[in-house]
N, C-alpha and C positions, 0 to 999 in steps of 0.2 A: 636464329634467322637465317644461317648457312644451310643449315641442314632442311628446312623448310623450304627454301629456295633450290637447292640442289634436287630435291624432291619434287619441285612443282606444286607444292601445298601452301597454304594458311593456314596457322592455328589462330583464328580469330577468336577475340577481337586483338588480343595480345599482340600478334605481328604486325596487324594492319592498323594500330592508333599511330605510331611512328610515321610510317609512310602519308597519313590522314594529315599529320602535323605539317610535315615537309612539303606535300605536294599542294596542301590549300593554304600556303603560308600563314598557317595559325601560329599564336604564342604556344609556348609549353604549357604555360599555364591552363590552356584549353585541355591539355592532357591530364597535368596535375591535380586541377581541383579536382575533379571527379574521382580520380583515383585515391586523394588522401581521405575525401569524405567516406570513399567505400571503407577503406581500411578504418577510419574511425568506428562506424557504425558495424563492421566487422568484430573491433576490440570490444565495441559496447555490449553487443549480443553477447559474445563470449564471457564478459564479466556477470552478465545480467543470466547466464546459464549456471554459471559457476558458483554463485553468491547468492541471487536473486531467486529462482525459480527452482531450487532442490530442497523442498521442505522435508522431503522425507530421509 
């Protein structure tokens, strides 16, 4: 985040998520639940690709 701040740029959404949590007085669950869900879905898609969709 320091590099993006120094260059006056934001790498959305990764850099802006903690700012949204802090400025809007949200709980960290507001940020962690979607990230955990995305991580689980990504892992499931990877497993499906590795073991389920490769019949050849």
